[in-house]
Structures are given as C-alpha cells and as structure tokens.
N, C-alpha and C positions, 0 to 999 in steps of 0.2 A: 560262431553261432551253431546251434543244433540244426541238423537237417536229416531227411530221410532220402537215401539214394541207393542206386545199384551200381556195382562195378562189373558184374557179369549178368546177362539175361537169365531169367529162371523164375522159380516159384516165389511165393511171398517170403519164404525163408531167406531169400537173397537180399531182401531189403535191410539196409543198415541204418541205424540211428546213431549218428556220431557228429563230431565237429567238422565243419567246413568253413573256409574263409568267408568272412562277411563281404558281400560284393559292394562295388562302388558304382554309382551311376555315371554313364558317359553322356555324350551329346544326345539330346532327345530322349533321355531315359530318366526314370525316377526310382528311388529306393523306397520300398514299402515295407514297413514293419507289419508282418502278417498277424492278424488276429484269428482268422479261420480260413480253412481251405476246403474246397469240395473234393470228394473222392469220386472218380469217374472211370468208366471202362477204358478211356484213352490212356489213363495212367497204367492200367494193366497191360495195354498193348505196348507201351514203352518198356515196362518191366520185363516182359517176356521176349522182347526183341522183334515183335511184329512191326513196330515202327522203330527203325534204327536211330540211334543217337550215339554221340561220343561219350564214353564213360569218363569220370563218374557221372551218372545221370540222376540229377535231382528231380524227383517226380513232382506232379501237381500242375495242372493247367488252369487252375481257377482259384482265386483268393480274394480276400477283403482285409483291409487294414488302414493304417495311417501313413501318409507320405512323410518320410523322415528327411529326405534330401532330394534335390533335382539337379540334373546335369545342365550344361549350357544350352541355351536356346529353348528351354521349356517354359511355355507361357500359359498353358491351359490348366495347370494345377500348381499348387504351392505346398511347402511343408505345413503339416497340420491338417490337410484335407483328408476327409474320410472317403476312401475310394474302393472300387471293386473292379475285377477284370476277369477275362477268360482268354484262353489260347495263347498264353505266354508261360512256358514251362518253368517250374522252380518254386511253386508255392508250398511244397512240403518242407518248409524251412522257416526260421524265425524272421528272415529278411529275404526279399526278392527284388531284383532289378527288372523293371518292366518298361517297355516302350511307353512313353507318356501319352501318346495318342490313343492307346488302348485302355487307359484308365477312365472310369466313369465315376463321377461324384455320387455318393450315396444319399438319397433323400433323408431328411432328419428323422422321419418316422420309422426308418428301417435300421435294424441293428446289424452288426458285422456278420453274425451267423446266417441270418436271412439273406443278406446280400451275397455271401459266398455260395449259398445254396441256389441262388437264382440265376447266376450269370450264364454258365455253360449250358445247362439243361434248359433254362428259360429261353435263351436266344436260339438254341437248337429247335425247340418247339415253334418258335416264332418264324424262323426261316422256312421250316417245313410246311407250315400251314398258310403262310403269307406269301411265299415266293416259289419254293420248289413246285408244289401243287397248291396254288392259291384256292383254298376252300371258299365256297359260297353257299348261301342258303339252298337247301335241297340236295346238296351233294352227300354222298355216303362214303365213309372211310373205315378201314380196318386198321386198328392200332395194336400191334403186338407188345407184350410186356406192359400192359395198360396200367399196372399198379407200380411200375418202376419210377425212377426219378424223372426221366423225360416223359414217360407214359402218362402219368397223372397230370402233368402240365399240358401235354398234347390234347388229352381228352377235354380239358377245360377250354383251351383255345379253339378247338374244333367246334365246341358247342357255342362259344361266343360268336362264331361266324355262321351259325345256323345249320351245321352239318349233322347228319345222323352218324352216330359213333358205335361201332362194334369193337369190343376189346377182347384180347385174350390174356389170361392169367393162369397161374399154376395151382391155386387152391381157393377155398371158399372165403378165407379172410381177405385175400387180395381181390377177389371178385366184389366183395362188399365195398372195398376202398375205391375201386374203379367206378362202381355205381354211384357212390357219394360224389365223385368228381364229375359225374354227369353222363357216363356211358349209357346208351340206350339198350344195348345188349352186351352181355359178358359171357364168354365161352371159357370154361375151365379146360384147357387143352389136354390135361392128363386124363380127362374123363370122356371127352367128345371131340369129334373132328370139326375144326372151325370152318372148313371150306363150305359146308352146307349152309351155315348160318350167315356167311359173309359173301354169298354168291352175288356177283354183279356190282361190286363197289367201284367207285370212281378211282380210288387210290388206296394203296396199302403203305403204311408207314412201319418199317420193319427194322428194329434194332437188334434182332436175335441172330439173323444170318443163316448159317448152314442148315439148321433143323427146320426152318419155316419157309425158306425161300421158294422152293419149287411148288409147294402147296399154295403159297400165296398167289402165284401167277394164275392159278385156277379160280381165284376169287374175283378177278378183275373183269369188268365188262370190256367189250371191244374198244380199243384205243385208251384203255385205262393206264394208269401210271404205277409202276412198282418202284418204291423209294426204299432202297436198302441203305441204312445209315449207321449200322453197327454190326459187331461180330460176337455177340455174347456167347453163342454156341459154337463159334468157329467161323472162319471166312467162308463165303459162298463158294461152292465148287465151280469149276469151269463148266460152261454149257454152251451150246451152239446158239448163236443169235437167231437162227431160223425158228427156234422155239417161240420167240416173241411173235413172229408172224403167224405161226400155227395156232396160237392161243388168242388171236384177235388183234394183230398189229399193235401190240402193247409197247408202251414206253418204259424204259428202265434208266434209272439214274442212281449214282452212288455219290451223294453230296457230302461236303465237309463244311463245318461252321466257318473255318478260316476263309473260305471262298465267298461266304455270305456276310462277312464282316470285314471286308478287305479295305474299306475306306472309313475315315472318321465319321462321315455322314451316315453311312449304313449302320455302323456300330452304334452310333448315338440313337438312331431310330429304334433299333431292336432293343437295346438295353433300356432306353427310356420308356418304351412301352411296357416292358416286363416289370421294371421297378415301380413305375407309376401305378400299374394295375395292382401290384401287391400292396402298395401304400394306400390305395383306394378300396381295398378289400374285394376287388373283382377277380383276383387270382390268388389261390391259396397254395402254399407250399407245405409239404409233409416232410419234416426232418425226422428220419427214422432213429438215428443214433449219432452222438458226438463222441469221438475218441480223442484221447491225448495224442499228440504228435508221435510219441514213442510207440504207440500201438497201431501204427499204419499197416503193419503186416496183417493184423487181425481184421482190420477194415477191409483189406483186399480179400481175405478168405471169406468173409461174410458176403461181400459183393459177388464174388465168383460162385459162391455156393447157393445163390438165389435165396438167401435167408432174409432178405431185406425188401422193404418197399419204400418208395420215396427216396430221400436224400441221405447220404452219409457225409459227415464232416470230420475234419481234424481241427482241434483247437490248440492254442499255444499258451505257454506261460505268459502272464501279463508283466 
C-alpha cells in the first residue's frame, strides 16, 4: 500500500510517499480502507520530532473510510461499515489499523471528507467548550486563530452555548470568515493589540502557543482560565507559576484530546454531538483544500505557512 511517512524528523521535505506493508488487524482492532484523512498540527509535531515515535513514522491522526476486516472479539463494527476516527496514528496511508472502540459510524447524510474533517478538530472544540472550561450563557472567551480549523468550530460551539466571542486572525479575509462563524469581535493581530479588546474574558483558548501566551494572560479576569492546546508558533516558554498569582490567581491547563476521549462513552458523546450537529446543519465545516496523498508535504507547507483557513484533507485513490 502507499503511505506517507518519515524516517528522520525534519521539514516537509522529509516526508516520503512510498510503499509500506499493508497492516493486519489484531485482537480488538479493525482494518480501515482510508478514503480521506485530516491534516493537523499534531502531524507536524510528529514529523519534526516534538512528539517522539519510532520510525518509520506513518503520519495522520484522523481519518474516514470503510471497514475492510476486523480482528478477534470486535463486536461494535463490521466489514462494510462507514467509519471515522481520531487520535490513532497512521491515516496517511491507503489502509490503517485502528482500535475498534475508537471507530465511530458515520451518519448516512455525511460523506467521507466531511467526516474526516470533523473528528479531531470537532472533538477538540467540544472538549474545550464543554469540559475544560464549560462555557455558559454570559461568559466571554478569546479564541486565537479563530479562522483556523479548530477556531471556526470553536467560535460556533461557543455561540451555541451563549458566550461572547472575541477572535484573533491574521488578515481581513480570515476576519470575515470568523465573523460569519459568529464571532462578536475580531482582532487582526498584525494590525492591533488584542489585549485591549479582550480584557476581562473568562477563558482564553490558545492553539498558537509561544507568540500569544504571555499576552493572553493579561486578557483574563481574576481566576480566569488560560487553555493552551497547541504550538503553532512554537512551544510556550518556561515561566514562573508565581506569574499566575500576580495576574489574578489564574488557572492554566494544557489539555489533550486523548485525555478527553479516553473511554468509549466519552468518545461517543463528543463524536456523536459533532457529527449530528453537522448532519442537522447546526455546525458548518470549512474545507479549505483537498490534496492527493502524494502531496502531503505541500499540505504541511501550507498549514505551517498560515496560508489556510478551515480544514486541509488528503484524499486517496478509490
């Protein structure tokens, strides 16, 4: 089978598109013929070695396709089922072996590309707004990269819950996209300082990291929560915990989707909400571009170059 993998950490040029052995499902696993895979910053982190793994590292933490075979003791799915998943690495390939409990059946109204675009970023937005800091009517939040893949979904979910949303973006086009998604105010960070516009928010959702972290702390009200969940500009630098006290007894968390989808019940809740809201038209996804699997390196360049808004996907030969 064809796959995209890295043998040594590095830039997009280190991605190889070549043959790899077709995997076989073991106990509790399923073999999925991948139709589409999401491109996410977590894939970049594995590629550059920020998240270590044993080479060859087949990238991709999100996919959708058809179950081709199941291992022993698998009862929740069967060959022929249309499924989607996140947080199981290996979707940059024509076939992937996935723990069966992590597979979610796709509603009939949703196609493979939509399902692949929804899982990782949709469930991330879900846990951030429903669990990490459960938003309620009247709360205010600052969402960085509000026109990004997670950002656009975060804005919509925050508005569903009745919160006031301030978003940051890099240009006018992205500002318009964030407004269409429902943001009450949008700050173009290349032109103005977001701290003045976002003073006193209950929570900051920050996927950017290094370049926004310290300023974001200044936006929070006393006992507000700083949620740093990504490193798009680089990892957050070391800082003294005393800073949290000095700025108002702030809370700080660095969550991961894996810890918020660690049981079948929680995974089913989050994925079910996301996919059902999409099927009902309550949640809209923006797929920016679909690349052939062989062009995964270009997808990474575009993602890291901040040239995109919404979701990037890889598609596979039928």
